[in-house]
SEROBA-575900 format. One record per residue (C-alpha): residue in one letter; residue number from 1; x, y, z. Coordinates in steps of 0.2 Angstrom, whole numbers. Layout:
<rs>
{type A seq NUM X X Y Y Z Z}
...
</rs>
This chain:
<rs>
{type M seq 1 X 391 Y 95 Z -460}
{type L seq 2 X 409 Y 98 Z -452}
{type P seq 3 X 416 Y 115 Z -452}
{type E seq 4 X 430 Y 118 Z -464}
{type A seq 5 X 449 Y 117 Z -459}
{type T seq 6 X 457 Y 132 Z -452}
{type T seq 7 X 475 Y 137 Z -454}
{type F seq 8 X 485 Y 146 Z -440}
{type I seq 9 X 503 Y 150 Z -435}
{type C seq 10 X 509 Y 142 Z -419}
{type R seq 11 X 517 Y 155 Z -407}
{type S seq 12 X 530 Y 143 Z -401}
{type C seq 13 X 537 Y 135 Z -416}
{type G seq 14 X 531 Y 147 Z -430}
{type L seq 15 X 525 Y 134 Z -442}
{type E seq 16 X 508 Y 135 Z -451}
{type K seq 17 X 497 Y 122 Z -445}
{type N seq 18 X 479 Y 116 Z -450}
{type M seq 19 X 465 Y 113 Z -438}
{type I seq 20 X 454 Y 100 Z -445}
{type G seq 21 X 435 Y 103 Z -446}
{type E seq 22 X 431 Y 90 Z -432}
{type K seq 23 X 442 Y 98 Z -420}
{type R seq 24 X 436 Y 115 Z -424}
{type R seq 25 X 418 Y 110 Z -422}
{type F seq 26 X 423 Y 102 Z -405}
{type M seq 27 X 431 Y 119 Z -400}
{type A seq 28 X 416 Y 129 Z -405}
{type E seq 29 X 405 Y 118 Z -395}
{type K seq 30 X 415 Y 121 Z -380}
{type G seq 31 X 414 Y 140 Z -383}
{type Y seq 32 X 432 Y 143 Z -391}
{type N seq 33 X 428 Y 152 Z -407}
{type S seq 34 X 445 Y 160 Z -410}
{type K seq 35 X 460 Y 151 Z -418}
{type P seq 36 X 472 Y 141 Z -407}
{type M seq 37 X 488 Y 150 Z -403}
{type F seq 38 X 499 Y 134 Z -401}
{type C seq 39 X 500 Y 117 Z -411}
{type E seq 40 X 497 Y 101 Z -402}
{type T seq 41 X 515 Y 96 Z -403}
{type C seq 42 X 521 Y 112 Z -394}
{type I seq 43 X 507 Y 110 Z -381}
{type N seq 44 X 512 Y 92 Z -378}
{type T seq 45 X 530 Y 96 Z -377}
{type R seq 46 X 526 Y 110 Z -364}
{type L seq 47 X 515 Y 98 Z -354}
{type D seq 48 X 529 Y 85 Z -353}
{type Q seq 49 X 541 Y 98 Z -346}
{type I seq 50 X 528 Y 103 Z -333}
{type W seq 51 X 521 Y 86 Z -327}
{type E seq 52 X 533 Y 76 Z -317}
{type T seq 53 X 533 Y 57 Z -317}
{type P seq 54 X 526 Y 49 Z -301}
{type G seq 55 X 539 Y 47 Z -288}
{type E seq 56 X 552 Y 58 Z -296}
{type R seq 57 X 563 Y 68 Z -284}
{type R seq 58 X 569 Y 86 Z -287}
{type M seq 59 X 585 Y 92 Z -279}
{type A seq 60 X 584 Y 109 Z -269}
{type V seq 61 X 594 Y 118 Z -256}
{type C seq 62 X 586 Y 121 Z -239}
{type S seq 63 X 582 Y 139 Z -235}
{type D seq 64 X 587 Y 137 Z -217}
{type C seq 65 X 602 Y 126 Z -216}
{type G seq 66 X 608 Y 126 Z -234}
{type C seq 67 X 609 Y 107 Z -236}
{type D seq 68 X 604 Y 98 Z -251}
{type T seq 69 X 586 Y 90 Z -250}
{type K seq 70 X 575 Y 80 Z -261}
{type L seq 71 X 558 Y 86 Z -265}
{type T seq 72 X 542 Y 77 Z -271}
{type F seq 73 X 535 Y 92 Z -278}
{type V seq 74 X 539 Y 107 Z -290}
{type P seq 75 X 544 Y 121 Z -279}
{type C seq 76 X 539 Y 139 Z -283}
{type K seq 77 X 552 Y 152 Z -286}
{type D seq 78 X 545 Y 164 Z -272}
{type T seq 79 X 542 Y 150 Z -259}
{type P seq 80 X 556 Y 144 Z -247}
{type V seq 81 X 559 Y 125 Z -246}
{type Y seq 82 X 565 Y 116 Z -231}
{type C seq 83 X 574 Y 99 Z -228}
{type P seq 84 X 564 Y 87 Z -217}
{type A seq 85 X 573 Y 92 Z -201}
{type C seq 86 X 571 Y 111 Z -203}
{type F seq 87 X 553 Y 108 Z -209}
{type K seq 88 X 549 Y 98 Z -192}
{type K seq 89 X 558 Y 112 Z -182}
{type R seq 90 X 547 Y 126 Z -191}
{type N seq 91 X 531 Y 116 Z -188}
{type A seq 92 X 535 Y 112 Z -170}
{type S seq 93 X 538 Y 131 Z -166}
{type A seq 94 X 522 Y 136 Z -175}
</rs>
């Protein structure tokens, strides 16, 4: 027998959502016994913002010379980024 449906309020959109019994049973089997905090729509929207498409280039400013450069990764806020020329210089001196 499947567990009954559970309602919860999504922290992101504020809408009341239902979690069907089958999904609730799956979550319980995996050790998640509490109600979800976000609906699937909000989770998928956030993942789309985080994940990048393969080959996508992001623009950034080199921390050494200040020129624009294209990155193949998502830079962290605290970490400096370098253009290819400055990156080679830094690796050669290390």
